[in-house]
C-alpha positions in Angstrom: 14.5 62.6 92.2 13.3 60.6 95.1 11.8 57.2 94.4 9.8 54.7 96.4 10.1 51.2 95.0 7.9 48.3 96.0 8.8 44.6 95.7 12.6 45.1 96.0 12.9 41.5 97.1 12.0 40.4 93.6 13.8 40.4 90.3 12.8 43.8 88.9 12.7 45.8 92.2 16.3 44.7 92.9 17.5 46.0 89.5 15.4 49.3 89.7 17.1 50.2 93.0 20.6 49.6 91.6 19.7 51.7 88.5 18.6 54.5 90.7 21.8 54.4 92.6 23.8 54.5 89.4 22.1 57.7 88.3 22.4 59.4 91.7 18.7 59.3 92.4 17.4 58.8 96.0 15.7 55.5 96.4 13.7 53.9 99.3 12.9 50.2 98.8 10.1 48.2 100.3 8.7 44.8 100.5 6.6 42.7 103.0 9.7 41.2 104.7 10.9 42.9 107.9 14.4 43.2 106.3 15.6 43.2 102.7 15.2 39.6 101.6 16.7 39.7 98.1 20.1 38.5 96.9 23.0 39.9 99.0 25.3 40.7 96.1 26.9 43.8 97.6 25.1 46.0 95.1 23.5 49.4 96.0 20.1 47.9 96.8 21.5 46.3 100.0 22.9 49.7 101.1 19.8 51.9 100.3 17.0 52.7 102.8 14.4 49.9 103.2 11.0 49.9 104.9 8.7 47.0 105.4 5.2 47.7 104.0 2.2 45.4 103.5 0.7 46.9 100.4 -2.7 45.4 101.2 -2.8 47.6 104.4 -4.1 51.0 103.1 -3.2 52.8 106.3 0.4 51.5 106.3 0.8 52.4 102.7 -0.5 55.9 103.2 1.7 56.4 106.3 4.9 55.2 104.6 4.4 57.3 101.5 3.4 60.4 103.5 6.6 60.1 105.5 8.9 59.4 102.6 7.3 61.9 100.2 8.6 60.5 96.9 8.5 62.2 93.5 7.8 58.9 91.9 6.7 55.4 92.9 7.7 52.3 90.9 5.3 49.5 91.9 7.0 46.2 91.3 5.3 44.2 94.1 2.8 41.6 92.9 1.6 38.1 93.3 3.3 36.4 90.2 2.8 32.6 90.9 0.4 32.1 88.0 -0.7 28.5 88.7 -1.0 29.0 92.5 -3.3 31.9 91.9 -5.9 29.5 90.5 -6.2 27.7 93.8 -9.6 28.9 95.3 -8.0 29.3 98.7 -5.6 31.9 97.2 -7.9 34.0 94.9 -8.8 36.6 97.6 -5.2 37.0 98.6 -4.1 37.4 94.9 -6.8 40.0 94.3 -5.9 41.8 97.5 -2.3 42.2 96.4 -2.6 42.8 92.7 -5.8 44.7 92.7 -6.4 46.2 96.2 -2.7 46.7 97.0 -2.2 48.6 93.7 -5.3 50.7 94.5 -3.7 51.6 97.9 -0.5 52.7 96.2 -2.4 54.7 93.6 -4.5 56.4 96.3 -1.3 57.4 98.2 0.2 58.7 95.0 -2.9 60.7 94.4 -2.7 62.3 97.8 0.9 63.3 97.2 0.6 64.3 93.6 3.5 62.0 92.6 4.1 59.9 89.5 3.4 56.1 89.6 4.7 53.3 87.4 2.7 50.1 87.4 4.3 46.9 86.0 1.7 44.9 84.2 1.6 41.9 81.9 0.5 40.5 78.5 -1.8 38.3 80.5 -4.4 41.0 80.6 -5.2 39.9 77.0 -6.6 36.6 75.9 -3.5 35.6 73.9 -5.3 34.7 70.7 -4.3 35.4 67.1 -0.8 36.3 65.9 -0.8 40.1 65.7 1.2 41.9 68.4 -0.9 43.5 71.1 -0.8 47.3 71.0 -0.3 49.2 74.3 -3.5 51.2 74.0 -5.6 48.2 73.1 -8.5 47.9 75.6 -9.7 44.5 74.4 -9.1 42.9 77.8 -10.0 39.2 78.2 -7.6 37.7 80.7 -7.5 33.9 80.8 -6.7 33.3 84.4 -6.8 34.8 87.9 -3.3 36.3 87.7 -4.2 38.2 84.4 -7.6 39.3 85.8 -6.1 40.7 89.0 -3.2 42.4 87.2 -5.9 44.0 85.0 -7.7 45.2 88.1 -4.4 46.8 89.1 -4.1 48.6 85.8 -7.6 50.0 86.1 -7.0 51.1 89.6 -4.0 53.2 88.5 -5.7 54.6 85.3 -8.9 55.5 87.1 -7.1 57.2 90.1 -4.2 59.1 88.5 -3.2 61.3 85.6 0.6 61.0 86.1 1.2 57.3 85.5 3.1 54.8 83.4 1.5 51.4 82.9 4.2 49.1 81.4 3.3 45.6 80.3 6.1 43.1 80.1 6.5 39.4 79.4 8.7 36.3 80.1 10.7 38.1 82.8 14.2 37.1 84.0 16.6 38.7 86.4 19.3 38.0 89.0 17.2 38.0 92.1 14.8 35.1 92.3 13.4 32.2 90.2 12.9 32.3 86.5 12.6 30.2 83.3 16.4 30.4 82.5 17.4 29.2 85.9 14.9 26.4 85.8 16.0 25.2 82.3 19.7 25.3 83.3 19.0 23.2 86.4 16.8 20.7 84.5 19.4 20.5 81.7 22.0 19.4 84.3 20.0 16.4 85.4 18.1 15.4 82.2 19.4 14.4 78.8 16.1 15.6 77.2 13.5 18.2 78.1 10.1 18.9 76.6 9.2 22.5 76.0 6.1 24.1 74.5 6.5 25.6 71.0 3.0 27.1 70.5 3.3 30.0 73.0 5.1 32.9 71.3 6.5 36.1 72.8 9.8 37.9 73.7 11.8 37.7 77.0 12.4 40.7 79.3 15.6 41.1 81.2 15.0 43.1 84.4 18.4 44.8 84.2 17.5 46.4 80.9 13.9 47.1 81.9 15.1 49.0 85.0 17.1 51.4 82.8 14.0 52.1 80.7 11.7 52.6 83.7 14.0 55.3 85.1 14.3 56.9 81.6 10.5 57.1 81.6 10.3 58.6 85.1 12.7 61.3 84.1 10.0 62.5 81.6 6.3 63.4 81.7 5.4 61.1 78.8 2.7 59.2 80.6 0.5 56.4 79.4 0.5 52.7 78.5 3.6 51.1 77.1 4.9 47.7 76.2 8.5 46.8 77.0 10.4 43.6 76.3 13.8 43.0 74.8 14.2 43.3 71.0 15.4 40.4 68.8 12.1 39.0 67.4 9.3 36.8 68.6 10.1 33.3 69.7 8.5 30.3 71.4 9.6 28.9 74.7 11.1 26.0 72.7 13.2 28.5 70.7 14.3 30.3 73.9 15.3 27.0 75.6 17.4 26.0 72.5 19.3 29.3 72.7 19.8 29.0 76.5 21.5 25.6 76.1 23.4 26.8 73.0 24.8 29.8 74.8 25.4 27.9 78.0 27.4 25.2 76.1 25.0 22.4 77.1 24.1 19.4 75.0 20.6 18.8 76.5 18.1 17.8 73.7 15.0 20.0 73.5 11.8 18.4 72.2 9.1 20.7 71.0 5.5 19.9 72.2 2.2 21.7 72.1 0.6 23.2 75.2 -2.0 20.4 75.2 0.7 17.7 75.0 2.7 19.4 77.9 -0.4 19.6 80.0 1.1 20.4 83.4 -0.2 23.9 84.0 -3.1 24.7 86.2 -3.7 28.2 84.7 -4.5 28.8 81.0 -1.6 30.4 79.2 -1.8 32.9 76.3 -0.5 31.5 73.0 0.1 35.0 71.6 2.3 37.1 74.0 3.6 39.3 71.2 3.8 42.9 72.4 4.0 45.9 70.0 6.7 48.2 71.4 6.7 50.9 68.7 5.2 53.4 71.1 8.5 53.4 73.0 10.4 54.7 70.0 7.6 57.1 69.1 7.9 58.6 72.6 11.7 59.0 72.2 12.7 56.1 74.5 15.6 53.8 73.8 14.4 50.2 73.1 15.9 47.4 75.1 18.8 45.4 73.6 18.0 42.1 71.8 17.0 39.1 74.0 19.9 37.1 72.6 22.4 39.8 73.9 20.5 40.0 77.2 20.7 36.2 77.6 24.5 36.3 77.0 25.0 39.0 79.6 22.7 37.3 82.1 24.5 33.9 81.8 27.8 35.6 82.5 26.2 37.4 85.5 24.9 34.3 87.1 28.1 32.4 86.4 30.2 34.8 88.5 
């Protein structure tokens, strides 16, 4: 199969391209930078074709996809800076990327008749209660600009295409770029004690594992909405931090605090990021490994 992947300068796009290469698929990567700007680790992503595309430019998107003629598009590009999205000066840009940019990709996929995978988020829900959110739940009440614009992207895909996968993920970490684990490791080196919220609950998602699942999906016709995070149970950010330091052999003390006590975030965060992943198994897809195992592999990866 021939794939077009957006956002390859980010965590997930980087791993998707490498997974495509492993399986012998043809992959063309894209991002807004004129040249590939991700980590130069000698992996396949740095050797595969790359085109610069501004997804907010509908003409450029249509031209690129018409020339490449992919069988499937995996749309990883997004504005993901949640707090910066709340700045009134950024709202139109965030909406243009997450909503309008996704509509441009969906329109181009419609013209070509190809599959599209859209990476979404638990932030499309209001994060209340303690029950895991089901993938086909339509009770959308995003708490912030990021969540609202990612929901706009979901609706653009669902209202434009029949052959689509909308995959919601949470608490993402990968090799290429910034993430919570890297932040906690850096903070733990310079502080004896860290304060971490213990009333926001979910499960981490390792992009290396997710990339495998996304290609599994695209090798089928089992379209629809899915939730995908690592297995291993639901945890708080506090629990996650404790395990990070334990596996990294660090003695930094972790102090649990409430979101209100922490009080540094501009954007409202969901308390309940539990995602029900049972639909994956029902569709015959292999679940992701446990987050504890994913963390162990990731720490070895970034230590090399």
